[in-house]
N, C-alpha and C positions, 0 to 999 in steps of 0.2 A: 636614391633609396631605389627601394624594392616593388618589384607593380606585381601585381598579383590578376589573375585572370581571374576574370566573374563569372560565373556561369550564362546559357545562354536565354537567355532570356529579358525580353524589347526593355521590360517595367527602368531595364538600369539608364539607358538611353535614353528614355521617352523622359524618366525624373534629370540627365542631365541634362538633356532639352531646356523640361522647364524654368528651372536650374536658373541655366544660361538666359532666359529669357527673362524673367524678376530681377535678374543681375544679385543673384546669390551664390555662396560655397554650398554644395554639397555633399553628403560626403553618408556612404553604406555602414554604421558602424556597431559594434559588440559583437552580442551570437552569433551574427550570422557567422558574419567573417573570421572569427573563432573559428566553430566551423565550419568553413568555406579549406581554410588550414589547417583543419584536423584529418579535411573529409571523409563527415557528419554534415551523415544530409539533414537537410533543416530549408522550411521554407515560409521565415517567420525575417522579416527583415526591417530592418528600424536602420530607416537616416535622419539623420543630423542633422541641417539648415541656419548656418550664420542668420538669418533673419526668423520669418516668420510661416513655422512649419504646416497651417492650418492652407495656407496659400500656395504655394508649395501644394501641398494634393490637390489643391481644388484644380490647378492647372492640370497638375500628372492624369486627371479625373475627363478631364479636360478633348487630355492632346491621345490618351487609350482608346485603339476601335470602339470599346464596348462601354467607354463613357462609365466606371464599377458607378457603385454609391460610397459616397463620403463619409462616411461614422468621425459627427468633429467632437468630440471630451473637453469643452472651454474651458474649462477649469486645472483643463494639467498641460493646455497649451499643445495637446498634440491633434490628428488628425486620425483615421485606417481607410485603407481600400483590402478591394480585395480584386489582384489578377489571374483571375485561373483560379490554381491550389494554392496562390501566394498568395502569403498578409504582409504587408506595407505599413507601418506607422511613421509616422513622422512628424517630427517633433524642433521647433528651435534649438539650438546651442542653449544652451543652459546652466548657472554657477547655483549652490544649496549651502545654505546655512540651518544647523537645527540648534533645538534646545533642550536642554535638560532634557521631561521627561514625556517627550515628542520623539520619534520619530519620519512624522512626514513633514518634510525641510522646505523651511523660505526659500524662492526660488526665487532668482533674474534673468535677466536678458543676461546669455553671458556670448564667449571665446567657443574657438575649438579647442583652446590650452583647457578655458575649463570646463567642462564636455567630457573630455574626458580624464578629469582627475576626480570626477566626483564620480568615475563606474568603480564597485566594485574591490575587483582582481584583472592583475596588468594585461591576464587574458580576454578581457572581458572589455580592453580598453585601447584595441585594436580600430582601426580607419578604414578605406582605401577613398580613394576622394574619385567625386565623379566629377572634375569640373575637366574641360578644354586643358587648361597643358599643364596639367597630369593627371590624365584619365588611369585609374587604376594605379596608382602605386599606392604603395604601403602606406598608414599614419604609425606609428606606432614610440612613442615620447616614452614612454614603463618599463622596455625592452620587457615588452607580451613573449613575442615572440621566440624570445630566448629562452621564457618561461616554457612554453608549450616544450618544446627540443627539449629540454632540461626536466618538467614533468613538475612542476613546482607553482601549486597553486603561493598567490603574495600581492597583498594590495598595494594600488599605486602608491598611495601616503604611507601616512603614518599610520601599521596597524593599527593602535590605540583608539588617533583618532571614529576612526574609518568606520571600528569595532560600538564604538561610543554611541558614532554616529546612530549610527541604523544597526543594532544590536540583530536583525536576522543579514545581516551577515555573513554573522558568524553560522550558524545552524548551514545557510551557503556552501562557506564555505567545503563545510565534509558535504553537503551534496556533490560539488564539482569537483572533488573527489573519490566521489566517491562509481561520482558516473566515469568518468579521463580516467582512473587506476593514477588520477598522481598522488606525491604528496602536499602537506602543506607546509612551506618555510620557517623555520621553526620560529623566529622571529610571531610572522603570523599566527602559529599556533600559540606560542607566548603574550602573545593581546588577547586570543577566544580567553583561556583560560582564567586572565587580569580582568575583562570585563563580562565573565558568563552572567552574573547576575543584571544586566543588564536587562538579559531575553526578558528580562519579567512584565519590561514594558511591551512586550510582540502581541501580541496579541496569540490565541490558542489556534484561531482559523489558520493566522500565518505560517507558527508554530508547523504545525501537522501535514500544513501541506507541503511544508521542506520534508517534514519526514515523511513522505508516501512518496517523495522521484528517491531517498533515498531507498528506500523500500523496497525497489520494483527495477534497481541498480543490478548489474550482470553478479554483485561479490557481493551485495548487502553490511556480513559482516562488518567488515572494515567502517563504514559510516560508524555502526552501532561502535563499535572498537573507542569511533575516538571521539563521539561523542559523551563517551564513558569516560577517556581521557580526561580527557578538559571537564571534563562537572557541570558539562549543560546538559544529561541525561537526568542527573543529577534530581537536576529545575524542572524536563520537559515528561520523564518518567520515571519515577521514581519506583516504584511497581518493583520495573523490568531489573533497574538497581538489586531492589531486594534480594532476586534472585543470585548473585554475587557468592563467592564465595565459598570454602570448604572447610566442614567443622572434623572435629575428629573425638569420638570418643572408646576409653578403653582398645586403642588399635582400627576403631571401622574409622573409616572418613566416606564421607556419600560424594558423588560429582561434583565439579560446579556446575548448578543449573544454568549462570548466563550461560557461558561460553557451548553448554552444548547446546542452548535456547539456537542460539550464533548458526553454530553448523547449519542443524532443523534445518535455520530458514534457508543455510546457506543452499542446504540442499532439493530443498523447495523448490527453491531461484533455479536446480539449475536442470528442471523438467516440468516450471509453469511461469505463467506472467503472471497469475493471477498477482491482485494487488490482496486478495481478503485467503486466500488461500496463505499466501506468504503470515497473515499477518493472524492466519490458526497458528501457526507457526510460531511465533511470537510468542500467544498466548497461552500456549495447551501446556502448558506447566507453570504459570502466572502463583498457582498458586497451592506451588510446593513448599514457599516461607511459615505459608502458617498450616500447614499440616502438616511440619516437618516435628519426626515425636523417634526417642528412641528407645531404643526392647535391646537388656538384655541377653536374650536371645537370640529374636531376629534384623537386632541392628539399625536405621537409618531405616525408618518407613513415611514415607506420604499418602498414607491411604484416602480414598477418597477424592483425591487436587485434579481432579476432573470435572465430581459435580459444583464443586464449592466455587472452581475454576470459571468453572461455566455461571456459575451465578453469580460472578463477578466481573466477567465479559460488557451486562448493557449499565453497568456503576463506566469503568474504565470505559469504554466510548463517550461518550457523553461529556465523562472527562476533558478529550481530550477529540473535543469536538467532532467523530465523526461519525454518522450518519447511523442511524437509531429502523433503521429498514430491515430486509433482506436483506440483504449484508452481513449486517451486525450478525439474524439470526445462523445465517449459514456456517459464523464464523463460534457462533453459544453450540450450535450442533456439535464441528468436530473439537470442541474440546473439552466436548460433555461425554463424545461416543469413542473419541484415540486412544484408549487400551483394547477396544473391542476388538478389532482381532488381530491386538499379541495373546489375548486369550483364546480360536481360534487357534493354535498354529499346533495342536495339539492333534494326533491323528485321529483319537476318539469323537471329536465334533460330532455334534448331530445336526441334522438337518434344519432342527428348532429352535436350534443358536445360528446359524445360517440366518433363516427366517425373519430372526428377531430385525438379526443388523438388517439385513433390505428395506427389511418397514422401519426401521425411525432412521434410515441413513437418504429411504429413496433414490432423487437422481444423481445428491454429493456423495455417494458410495466411491463412484472413481479419486474426486474429489480423498477424502478419508484416506484413501488405498498409500498416496501418493504423497501425508503426512507421515502414514506411518511408519514407508519402509521409509522414508526421513530421521526416521528417531530412531533411526537405529546407526547408535553413533559410536557403537564400542569402538578401542584402538586394538577390540581380540576382532583379526581380521578370518576366523577363522568362525567367529560367532556371529559377527556381520553378515557372513554365508550363507550361514543358518538359518538364519531368521527369515529374507528373505528368499530361502526357498521356500519356507513353509506360507512365508505368504503370497509364494506364485501357485500354494493346493489351494490352501484360501481360498484365491482369487479365481480357482479352477474352480472349487464346490460353491460360487458363491456367481458363474455362472448357470453350473448346472441345476442349480436348485431355484432363480428369477430364469430362468428357461423353462419351466418345469410349471414353474407354482405362480408365473405371475406374480411376482409380490415388492416389487419394487412400485412405489406410491401408490400400493391395494386400499383401497376404502372396502369394506364392508359392510355385503349388501344388505346386512337384518339392519336398516337407523333409529338410528334416537327416537325417530318417531312412529316409524315399524313396530316399538320393543311398547311405547305407552296405548298405544290403538292396540293391540290384541291384547295388555289386560287390561285396560282402563285406564294407564297410570299417569301421574302429569309431570313436569320435571320435575327432579328426585337423584339422589344417591342409589337408591336403588333401580332407574333408569342405566343409569352409569359405571357401577356393578356386571347387571346384563350385554351390555356391552362389552368392555374390555372383557368381560371372562365366551362370550364369542371370538373376540378378535384377541384374546391367549387362546381361543382352540384349535383355528384357523393356522399360528406360527408352529402350536404341535403339531400340528398334521394330526389333532383328534379329525374336523372335519372339514370338506371341499366349500374352501368362501363361494359358493354357490345360491340361494336363495332354497329350495327345496329342501339338502340338505341342514345349510346354517339353520333355516325356520322351526326345522324336528327338531334339533338341538337346542334354541332361545325355549320351546313348549316342554322342551325336559327341568329343563334350567329354568322353570317357571315352575312349574308342579317342585319343585324341589326345595323354591322361598315359599311353596305356599303360594303360590300366587293364584286368584281364578283368570278361567280365558275367559277374557270377552265377549272376540272377534278372531276365530282361527282363520288360516290364509289361505292354507292350504287344502281346508272345504271345497 
């Protein structure tokens, strides 16, 4: 049998010693072994023992010099402790059985063979012995090592049963294939197609957690293509599926916005690991199906898709159980503004247009420019090069205007309270209009965002509106 060299960490020897003292067999199992073989970094160790996993964890804690705290989860029969920056989870070997309408199994004690059989994929059904007689020996009952060499995702048991029992495993299969750059075994993929409707019994939170892991992969489009081809995407994210397809009228066709979106996502993934910037890439054209129109002279148009898309973001986040916080607002802002820099690529762009973009984007201007660059996906290389060179000019102008005017996150010096006090007004539409006119004047370069100059302009605006000055703060 093949042996695997474990990392140089005393916790393995301590677990082996504690297991021998308790008279139980223990094994490192699952994802840690997979990542060890693939030479991927991992600090999460799963230990399975043929006996009481909680008792083993408590003895291991006693034997470690720093006596780490043991967190016990009695309902699951598991325990966890930390050793340095390593997290070690202990569980007794189990076998599972499932009911049709739940992905929560009925669990009972089992053998190592039972425990390996319940694993989702062969590459996760590997173990390494921590027992004295065969320490370091690889346990590979389902040819997981061979599948790793072939770069294949395959289930240990009949895939239809595996996915019907726990439908989240369909998402996990696609996630592992995307993260590792593996293919899914044909029979395993066919079982995903056959069982896709079963995903409906899985909570949205668990589905979205797997979806986010796919989005954070090096080439996330691969996972979305698998989700689309399997039919899962139609069930978990139908709005995105609506982007797919090309319509032709009078010989005029528009591009397939689904595959364009995937290219934009991959382009963003090359320059940023930010999950929310990647979500902005996914959603930047989400309203194109709703805004698509054909005009005899203009051809296909999607007018207003950026505004419509921004309005859709909160509901999409809510439906997907994504956070309705500053991350949602960030994505919403980028969807709304993603066409703005493209409009600034002309040589005649004005300072006021640059100021407005800086004002509306604030600290997210760099993220917006990454998205805009990623959005150039033409097959015409010279066109792409020309657009990117134009973006270079825009970014240079952004830096110049920002340095001179300091408009990123700028706040008008004249507040609503000052306006109300000056003209003895209560909160009203008039106050809002005056604030907006002052902001516009600063952005247009008519006045500087300095108190005396801005306040003088306010008095002028008030006079034009017929407002009486009750308190002049310049006097």
